[in-house]
KESERO-288140 format. One record per residue (C-alpha): residue in one letter; x, y negated, z; chain; residue number from 0. Coordinates in nm, 2 decimals. Layout:
N
type = A, xx = X, yy = Y, zz = Z, mol = A, seq = NUM
...
END
This chain:
85
type = R, xx = 0.30, yy = 1.30, zz = -0.33, mol = A, seq = 0
type = D, xx = 0.43, yy = 1.05, zz = -0.06, mol = A, seq = 1
type = S, xx = 0.31, yy = 1.16, zz = 0.26, mol = A, seq = 2
type = L, xx = 0.51, yy = 0.91, zz = 0.45, mol = A, seq = 3
type = G, xx = 0.36, yy = 0.64, zz = 0.23, mol = A, seq = 4
type = E, xx = 0.00, yy = 0.79, zz = 0.30, mol = A, seq = 5
type = S, xx = 0.07, yy = 0.78, zz = 0.68, mol = A, seq = 6
type = W, xx = 0.18, yy = 0.43, zz = 0.65, mol = A, seq = 7
type = N, xx = -0.13, yy = 0.34, zz = 0.48, mol = A, seq = 8
type = Q, xx = -0.33, yy = 0.53, zz = 0.72, mol = A, seq = 9
type = R, xx = -0.18, yy = 0.33, zz = 1.01, mol = A, seq = 10
type = L, xx = -0.22, yy = -0.01, zz = 0.82, mol = A, seq = 11
type = D, xx = -0.60, yy = 0.08, zz = 0.80, mol = A, seq = 12
type = E, xx = -0.59, yy = 0.17, zz = 1.18, mol = A, seq = 13
type = L, xx = -0.42, yy = -0.17, zz = 1.22, mol = A, seq = 14
type = R, xx = -0.70, yy = -0.34, zz = 1.02, mol = A, seq = 15
type = Q, xx = -0.96, yy = -0.17, zz = 1.25, mol = A, seq = 16
type = Y, xx = -0.79, yy = -0.29, zz = 1.56, mol = A, seq = 17
type = K, xx = -0.77, yy = -0.66, zz = 1.44, mol = A, seq = 18
type = E, xx = -1.16, yy = -0.63, zz = 1.36, mol = A, seq = 19
type = E, xx = -1.22, yy = -0.51, zz = 1.71, mol = A, seq = 20
type = N, xx = -0.97, yy = -0.72, zz = 1.90, mol = A, seq = 21
type = G, xx = -0.91, yy = -1.03, zz = 1.68, mol = A, seq = 22
type = N, xx = -0.53, yy = -0.99, zz = 1.64, mol = A, seq = 23
type = C, xx = -0.26, yy = -0.73, zz = 1.55, mol = A, seq = 24
type = L, xx = -0.09, yy = -0.72, zz = 1.89, mol = A, seq = 25
type = V, xx = -0.14, yy = -0.36, zz = 1.96, mol = A, seq = 26
type = P, xx = 0.03, yy = -0.27, zz = 2.31, mol = A, seq = 27
type = S, xx = 0.33, yy = -0.02, zz = 2.27, mol = A, seq = 28
type = R, xx = 0.11, yy = 0.22, zz = 2.51, mol = A, seq = 29
type = Y, xx = -0.24, yy = 0.20, zz = 2.36, mol = A, seq = 30
type = P, xx = -0.44, yy = 0.51, zz = 2.50, mol = A, seq = 31
type = P, xx = -0.71, yy = 0.50, zz = 2.23, mol = A, seq = 32
type = N, xx = -0.45, yy = 0.54, zz = 1.96, mol = A, seq = 33
type = P, xx = -0.10, yy = 0.62, zz = 2.10, mol = A, seq = 34
type = E, xx = 0.05, yy = 0.66, zz = 1.76, mol = A, seq = 35
type = L, xx = -0.08, yy = 0.30, zz = 1.64, mol = A, seq = 36
type = G, xx = 0.12, yy = 0.14, zz = 1.94, mol = A, seq = 37
type = V, xx = 0.44, yy = 0.33, zz = 1.85, mol = A, seq = 38
type = W, xx = 0.40, yy = 0.25, zz = 1.47, mol = A, seq = 39
type = V, xx = 0.36, yy = -0.14, zz = 1.54, mol = A, seq = 40
type = G, xx = 0.68, yy = -0.13, zz = 1.73, mol = A, seq = 41
type = T, xx = 0.85, yy = 0.08, zz = 1.46, mol = A, seq = 42
type = Q, xx = 0.73, yy = -0.18, zz = 1.18, mol = A, seq = 43
type = R, xx = 0.90, yy = -0.47, zz = 1.39, mol = A, seq = 44
type = T, xx = 1.23, yy = -0.24, zz = 1.42, mol = A, seq = 45
type = Q, xx = 1.22, yy = -0.17, zz = 1.06, mol = A, seq = 46
type = H, xx = 1.15, yy = -0.54, zz = 0.98, mol = A, seq = 47
type = R, xx = 1.46, yy = -0.66, zz = 1.16, mol = A, seq = 48
type = L, xx = 1.68, yy = -0.38, zz = 0.99, mol = A, seq = 49
type = Y, xx = 1.55, yy = -0.47, zz = 0.66, mol = A, seq = 50
type = Q, xx = 1.62, yy = -0.85, zz = 0.71, mol = A, seq = 51
type = R, xx = 1.97, yy = -0.76, zz = 0.80, mol = A, seq = 52
type = L, xx = 2.02, yy = -0.53, zz = 0.49, mol = A, seq = 53
type = Q, xx = 1.91, yy = -0.83, zz = 0.29, mol = A, seq = 54
type = E, xx = 2.16, yy = -1.07, zz = 0.42, mol = A, seq = 55
type = D, xx = 2.50, yy = -1.09, zz = 0.27, mol = A, seq = 56
type = G, xx = 2.74, yy = -0.86, zz = 0.45, mol = A, seq = 57
type = A, xx = 2.48, yy = -0.68, zz = 0.64, mol = A, seq = 58
type = A, xx = 2.65, yy = -0.73, zz = 0.98, mol = A, seq = 59
type = G, xx = 2.54, yy = -0.51, zz = 1.25, mol = A, seq = 60
type = V, xx = 2.42, yy = -0.24, zz = 1.01, mol = A, seq = 61
type = L, xx = 2.58, yy = 0.10, zz = 1.01, mol = A, seq = 62
type = P, xx = 2.71, yy = 0.26, zz = 0.68, mol = A, seq = 63
type = G, xx = 2.44, yy = 0.43, zz = 0.51, mol = A, seq = 64
type = Q, xx = 2.17, yy = 0.29, zz = 0.72, mol = A, seq = 65
type = S, xx = 1.84, yy = 0.20, zz = 0.53, mol = A, seq = 66
type = S, xx = 1.51, yy = 0.06, zz = 0.61, mol = A, seq = 67
type = A, xx = 1.16, yy = 0.20, zz = 0.55, mol = A, seq = 68
type = M, xx = 1.04, yy = -0.16, zz = 0.51, mol = A, seq = 69
type = N, xx = 1.01, yy = -0.33, zz = 0.17, mol = A, seq = 70
type = E, xx = 0.86, yy = -0.65, zz = 0.04, mol = A, seq = 71
type = D, xx = 0.52, yy = -0.51, zz = -0.03, mol = A, seq = 72
type = R, xx = 0.47, yy = -0.38, zz = 0.34, mol = A, seq = 73
type = V, xx = 0.60, yy = -0.72, zz = 0.46, mol = A, seq = 74
type = R, xx = 0.34, yy = -0.88, zz = 0.24, mol = A, seq = 75
type = Q, xx = 0.06, yy = -0.63, zz = 0.35, mol = A, seq = 76
type = L, xx = 0.13, yy = -0.68, zz = 0.72, mol = A, seq = 77
type = G, xx = 0.18, yy = -1.05, zz = 0.69, mol = A, seq = 78
type = E, xx = -0.15, yy = -1.10, zz = 0.52, mol = A, seq = 79
type = L, xx = -0.31, yy = -0.92, zz = 0.81, mol = A, seq = 80
type = G, xx = -0.15, yy = -1.16, zz = 1.05, mol = A, seq = 81
type = F, xx = 0.10, yy = -0.93, zz = 1.19, mol = A, seq = 82
type = V, xx = 0.33, yy = -1.08, zz = 1.45, mol = A, seq = 83
type = W, xx = 0.69, yy = -0.98, zz = 1.38, mol = A, seq = 84
END
């Protein structure tokens, strides 16, 4: 059972709902109706930057042993939704 993956998918569903209601994926970092979603959106941007650095040769600016929760499938899913990195 992948509880982290399940919570990621739950937030993705919440982001889909946000987009249906607001027409975009620009959730404010302080979003009173769903504070967790606002934090999650910021975390996705941070994880994406780290993921990109890890993919680059040499991984400059990345600490030894550092990893990212982001992956190609998540990048694709967020991109298809119109997520702004």
